[in-house]
TORKE-488240 format. One record per residue: residue number from 1; x, y, z of N, C-alpha, C in turn. Coordinates in Angstrom, 1 decimal. Atoms other than C-alpha are relative to their C-alpha. Layout:
   i   n.px   n.py   n.pz  ca.px  ca.py  ca.pz   c.px   c.py   c.pz
 NUM      X      Y      Z      X      Y      Z      X      Y      Z
...
//
This chain:
   i   n.px   n.py   n.pz  ca.px  ca.py  ca.pz   c.px   c.py   c.pz
   1    1.6    0.8   -0.7   71.6  131.1   42.0   -0.2   -0.7   -1.2
   2    0.6    1.2    0.6   69.6  128.0   41.1   -1.4    0.8    0.2
   3    0.7   -0.5    0.2   66.4  128.5   40.3   -1.0   -1.5    0.5
   4    0.6    1.7   -0.6   64.3  125.4   42.4   -1.7    0.0   -0.3
   5    1.8   -0.1   -0.1   60.6  124.6   41.6   -0.7   -0.8    0.9
   6    0.7    0.6   -1.2   58.3  123.7   44.1   -0.9   -0.7    0.0
   7    0.5    1.7    0.5   56.4  120.4   43.8   -1.2    0.5    0.8
   8    1.8    0.1   -0.5   52.8  120.9   44.8   -1.1   -1.0   -0.7
   9    0.7    1.5    0.0   51.2  117.6   45.5   -1.3    0.4   -0.8
  10    1.3    0.5    0.5   47.6  118.8   45.1   -0.4    0.5   -2.0
  11    0.3    0.0    1.2   48.3  120.1   41.7    0.4   -1.6   -0.9
  12    0.5    1.4    0.9   48.9  116.5   40.7   -1.0   -0.4   -0.3
  13    1.0    0.8    0.7   46.6  114.7   38.3   -0.3   -1.0    1.8
  14    0.2    1.0   -0.7   47.0  111.3   41.2    0.0    1.1    0.9
  15   -0.1   -0.9   -1.1   47.1  113.8   44.2   -2.1    0.0    0.0
  16    0.8   -0.5    0.4   43.9  114.9   42.6   -1.1   -0.8    0.1
  17    0.7    0.5    0.1   42.2  112.1   41.9   -0.5   -1.0    1.6
  18    0.3    0.3   -1.1   42.8  110.5   45.6   -1.0    1.2    0.4
  19    0.6   -0.9   -1.2   41.5  113.9   47.4   -1.6   -0.2   -0.6
  20    1.4    0.3    0.4   38.3  113.5   45.1   -0.8   -1.4    0.3
  21    0.3    1.0   -1.1   38.0  109.9   46.4    0.0   -0.1    1.4
  22    0.4   -0.4   -1.5   37.8  111.2   49.7   -1.0    0.7    0.4
  23    1.4   -1.1   -0.7   35.4  113.6   49.5   -1.3   -0.4   -0.7
  24    0.9    0.8    0.6   33.5  111.5   47.4   -0.7   -1.5    1.9
  25    0.4    1.3   -1.3   33.4  108.4   50.4   -0.2    1.2    0.8
  26    0.9   -0.5   -1.7   32.9  110.9   53.2   -1.3    0.6   -0.1
  27    1.6   -0.6    0.0   29.7  112.5   50.7   -1.0   -1.4    0.4
  28    1.3    1.2   -0.2   28.3  108.9   51.2    0.1   -0.6    1.0
  29    0.1    0.4   -1.8   29.3  108.0   54.6   -0.9    1.2    0.9
  30    1.1   -1.5   -0.2   26.9  111.5   55.1   -0.9   -0.8   -0.4
  31    1.0    0.5    0.6   24.5  110.1   53.4   -0.4   -1.4    0.7
  32    0.8    1.3   -0.5   23.9  106.7   54.7    0.2    0.4    1.8
  33    0.5   -0.3   -1.4   24.1  108.2   58.2   -0.9    1.1    0.1
  34    0.7   -1.5    0.7   21.8  110.8   57.1   -1.8   -1.4    0.0
  35    0.9    1.3    0.0   19.8  107.6   56.1   -0.7   -0.7    1.0
  36    0.2    0.9   -0.8   20.2  105.5   59.0   -0.5    1.2    1.0
  37    1.0   -0.8   -0.9   18.8  108.7   61.0   -1.8    0.2   -0.4
  38    1.4   -0.1    0.5   15.6  108.6   58.6   -0.7   -1.5    0.4
  39    0.4    1.4   -0.5   15.0  105.0   59.8   -0.3   -0.6    1.3
  40    0.6   -0.2   -1.2   14.7  105.0   63.0    0.4    0.9    1.4
  41   -0.4   -1.0   -0.7   14.5  107.1   66.2    1.1    0.8    0.5
  42   -0.6   -0.8   -0.9   16.4  109.1   68.1    0.0   -1.1    1.4
  43    0.0    0.3   -1.8   17.3  107.9   71.6    0.8    0.6    0.8
  44   -1.4   -0.4   -0.6   19.1  109.2   74.5   -0.5   -0.4    1.5
  45   -0.2    0.9   -1.3   20.0  106.9   77.6    0.5    0.7    1.4
  46   -0.7   -0.7   -1.2   20.2  108.4   81.4    0.9   -1.1    1.0
  47   -0.3    1.0   -1.5   22.1  106.6   84.4   -0.5    1.1    1.4
  48    0.5   -0.6   -0.9   20.2  107.6   87.4    0.6   -1.2    1.1
  49   -1.0    0.7   -1.3   21.6  106.2   91.0   -0.7   -1.7   -0.1
  50    0.7    1.5   -0.3   18.7  103.2   90.8   -0.4   -0.3   -1.3
  51    0.0    0.2    0.8   18.4  103.0   87.4    0.2    0.8   -1.8
  52   -0.4   -0.2    1.7   18.5  103.3   83.1   -1.3    0.5    0.0
  53    1.6    0.0    0.8   15.8  105.5   81.4    0.7    0.5   -1.4
  54    0.0    0.4    1.4   15.6  104.9   77.8   -1.2    1.1   -0.7
  55    1.2   -1.0    1.3   13.8  107.8   75.6    0.1    0.0   -1.5
  56   -0.2    0.3    1.4   13.2  107.2   72.3   -1.0    1.1   -0.4
  57    1.1   -1.7    0.7   11.5  110.6   70.2   -1.0   -1.1   -0.9
  58    1.1    0.9    1.0    8.7  108.6   68.3   -1.2    0.7   -0.4
  59    0.5   -0.6    0.6    6.3  111.5   67.5   -1.4   -0.6   -0.9
  60    1.1    0.0    0.6    2.6  110.6   66.0   -0.3   -2.0    0.1
  61    0.9    1.2    0.0    2.4  106.9   67.2   -1.3    0.3    1.1
  62    0.8   -0.4   -1.4    0.0  105.8   70.2    0.8   -1.2    0.3
  63   -1.0    0.8   -0.7    1.3  103.5   72.9   -0.2   -1.4   -0.8
  64    0.4    1.2    0.8   -0.5  100.5   71.2    0.8   -0.7   -1.1
  65   -0.9    0.5    1.4    1.9  100.4   68.1    1.5   -0.3    0.9
  66   -1.4    0.2   -0.4    5.0   99.9   70.2    0.0   -1.4    0.6
  67   -0.2    1.5   -0.3    6.2   96.2   71.0    1.0    0.0    0.9
  68   -1.1   -0.1   -1.0    8.9   96.2   73.9    0.4   -0.7    1.1
  69    0.3    0.9   -0.4   10.1   93.2   74.7    1.8   -0.6    0.8
  70   -1.4    0.1   -0.8   13.6   91.6   76.8    0.2   -0.9   -0.1
  71   -0.5    1.6    0.5   15.0   88.5   75.7    1.3   -0.2    1.0
  72   -1.6   -0.1   -0.3   18.5   87.6   77.8    0.5    1.4    0.7
  73   -0.4   -1.0    0.0   20.0   90.6   77.5    0.2    1.2   -1.1
  74    0.5   -1.5    1.5   18.4   92.8   74.3   -1.3    0.0    0.2
  75    1.2   -1.1    0.5   16.1   95.5   74.7   -0.7    0.1   -1.4
  76    0.8    0.0    1.3   13.9   95.1   71.8   -1.1    1.5   -0.1
  77    1.7   -1.0    0.2   11.5   98.1   70.7    0.0    0.2   -1.8
  78    0.1    0.2    1.2    9.9   97.9   67.7   -2.1    0.3   -0.3
  79    1.4   -0.9   -0.2    6.4   99.5   66.1    0.1   -1.0   -1.7
  80    0.4    0.5    1.2    5.0   97.6   63.0   -0.9    0.4   -0.9
  81    1.0   -0.7    0.5    2.7  100.2   61.9    0.8    0.4   -1.2
  82   -0.7   -0.8    1.1    3.0  101.3   58.5   -0.5    0.9   -0.3
  83    0.2   -1.4   -0.1    3.1  105.2   57.3   -1.3   -0.1    0.1
  84    1.3   -0.7   -0.1    0.1  107.1   58.4    0.1    0.8   -1.4
  85   -0.4   -1.5    0.8   -0.9  108.7   54.8   -1.4    0.2   -0.1
  86    2.0   -0.7   -0.1   -4.6  110.3   54.1    0.6    0.2   -1.7
  87    0.3   -0.7    0.6   -5.7  110.3   51.1   -0.2    1.2   -0.8
  88   -0.4   -1.9    0.3   -4.8  113.4   48.4    0.5    0.8    0.7
  89   -1.8   -0.9   -0.5   -2.1  114.6   50.7    1.0   -0.4   -0.9
  90   -1.1    0.1    0.6    0.8  115.3   49.6    1.3    0.6    0.7
  91   -0.8   -1.3   -0.7    4.0  116.7   51.4    1.2    0.3   -0.9
  92   -1.2   -0.5    1.0    6.5  118.9   50.4    1.1   -0.5    1.0
  93   -1.8    0.2   -1.5    9.1  117.6   53.8   -0.9   -0.8    0.9
  94    0.5    1.0   -0.8    8.4  114.6   55.6    1.6   -0.5    0.9
  95   -1.3    0.5   -0.5   10.5  114.2   57.8   -0.1   -1.4    1.9
  96   -0.1    0.8   -1.6    8.8  112.5   61.3    0.0   -1.4   -0.7
  97   -0.1    1.4    0.3    9.2  109.0   61.2   -1.3   -0.7    0.4
  98    1.6    0.3    0.1    5.9  107.5   60.6   -0.1   -1.5    0.1
  99    1.1    2.0    0.4    6.0  103.6   59.7    1.0   -0.9    0.7
 100   -0.9    1.4   -1.2    8.3  100.5   60.9    1.3    0.0    0.8
 101   -1.3    0.2   -0.2   11.4  100.3   62.7    0.4   -0.9    1.5
 102   -0.6    0.7   -0.6   13.0   98.6   64.8    1.4    0.1    1.4
 103   -1.2   -1.1   -0.8   15.9   99.6   67.8    0.4   -1.2    1.2
 104    0.1    1.2   -0.9   17.4   96.8   70.1    1.8    0.2    0.5
 105   -1.3    0.1   -0.9   20.1   97.2   73.0   -0.3   -1.3    0.3
 106   -0.8    0.9   -0.6   22.4   95.0   74.9    0.2    0.7    1.6
 107   -0.3   -1.1   -1.6   21.5   95.7   78.8    1.0   -0.7    0.7
 108   -0.4    0.3   -1.1   23.7   93.3   80.2   -0.1   -0.4    1.5
 109    0.5    0.6   -0.6   23.7   91.7   83.3   -0.1    1.0    1.1
 110    0.5   -0.4   -0.8   23.1   94.8   85.5   -1.6    0.9    0.5
 111    0.9   -0.5   -0.1   20.0   95.4   85.0   -1.5   -1.4    0.2
 112    0.6    1.3   -0.6   17.0   93.5   86.9   -1.7    0.0   -1.1
 113    1.6   -0.6    1.5   14.7   92.5   83.7   -1.6   -0.6    0.4
 114    1.0    0.3   -0.4   12.1   91.6   85.9   -0.7    1.1    0.4
 115    0.2   -1.5   -0.3   11.7   95.5   86.9    0.0    0.9   -1.1
 116   -0.3   -1.4    1.4   11.3   97.3   83.7   -1.5    0.7   -0.5
 117    0.7   -1.3    0.0    8.7  100.1   82.9   -0.1    0.3   -1.2
 118   -0.3   -1.1    0.5    7.7  102.0   80.3   -1.5    0.7   -0.3
 119    1.0   -1.1   -0.2    5.4  105.0   79.6    0.2    0.8   -1.7
 120   -0.2   -1.3    1.1    4.7  106.9   76.2   -0.7    0.9    0.2
 121    0.1   -1.3   -0.3    3.8  110.4   76.8    0.7    0.9   -1.3
 122   -0.4   -1.0    0.8    3.7  113.4   74.2    1.3   -0.2   -0.8
 123   -0.6    0.3    1.3    5.7  111.6   71.5    1.2   -0.4    0.5
 124   -1.5    0.7   -0.3    8.3  110.1   73.7   -0.2   -0.8    0.7
 125   -0.4    1.1   -1.1    8.8  106.4   74.9    0.6    0.0    1.4
 126   -0.6    0.5   -0.8   10.5  106.3   77.9    0.1   -1.6    1.0
 127   -0.3    1.2   -0.6   11.8  103.2   78.9    0.4   -0.4    1.3
 128   -0.2    0.1   -1.1   12.5  102.1   82.7    1.2   -1.3    0.9
 129   -0.7    0.9   -0.1   15.4   99.5   83.5    0.8    0.1    1.6
 130   -0.5    0.2   -1.8   16.1   99.1   87.6    1.0   -0.6   -0.1
 131   -0.7    0.8    0.2   19.1   98.2   88.0    0.1   -0.8    1.5
 132    0.0    1.2   -0.6   20.2   95.2   90.2    0.6    0.5    1.4
 133   -1.2   -0.3   -1.2   21.7   95.7   93.7    1.5   -0.2    0.2
 134   -1.2    0.0    0.5   25.0   95.0   93.3    0.4    0.9   -1.3
 135   -0.3   -1.0    0.8   24.9   97.5   90.3   -0.4    1.7    1.0
 136    0.3   -1.1    0.0   23.5  100.4   92.2    1.2   -0.1    0.7
 137   -1.1   -0.4   -0.9   26.3  102.6   94.2   -0.2   -0.3    1.4
 138    0.2    0.9   -0.8   27.1  101.3   97.0    0.5    1.2    1.7
 139   -0.9   -0.9   -1.5   27.7  103.4  100.7    1.4   -0.5    0.4
 140   -1.7    0.5   -1.0   31.4  103.5  102.0    0.0   -0.7    1.4
 141    0.0    0.6   -0.8   32.1  101.4  103.9    1.5    0.1    1.1
 142   -1.8    0.2   -0.6   35.0  101.1  106.9    0.0   -1.5    0.2
 143   -0.7    1.5    0.2   37.2   98.0  106.4    1.0   -0.2    1.6
 144   -1.2   -0.2   -1.5   38.8   97.4  110.1    1.7   -0.9   -0.1
 145   -1.2    1.2   -0.1   42.3   95.8  109.8    0.5   -0.3    0.9
 146   -0.5    1.1   -1.2   43.9   93.3  111.9    0.9   -0.3    0.3
//
């Protein structure tokens, strides 16, 4: 009978280095994602039959702080307001985004750019993007066969 040694790749120094490098990469990606999430507000996009509805979670702002514009197929939402800091007040933890930000969305040709409305209420900026007639769901029609 012959003894066969089992090769464990995780015990290898090179493999250990690769695993360590992979874990470092994952941690870096996670940190970059977290940093990106803290630099601009979250957005929900809903498709309705007649329009799209964008909801931007932005508590702590006033409606006058927002700049919403459309140029060709780009919808741009921005705030140029600096952080609200009160003299002598320090945070133990601060997760509300209250500084400047900018988000840009490609709206495409399905949106009627002359029919865009925006409303800010209870910390949510809601933007309504009406669809063009050709982009709306069409009623079924019967086609006559000749």
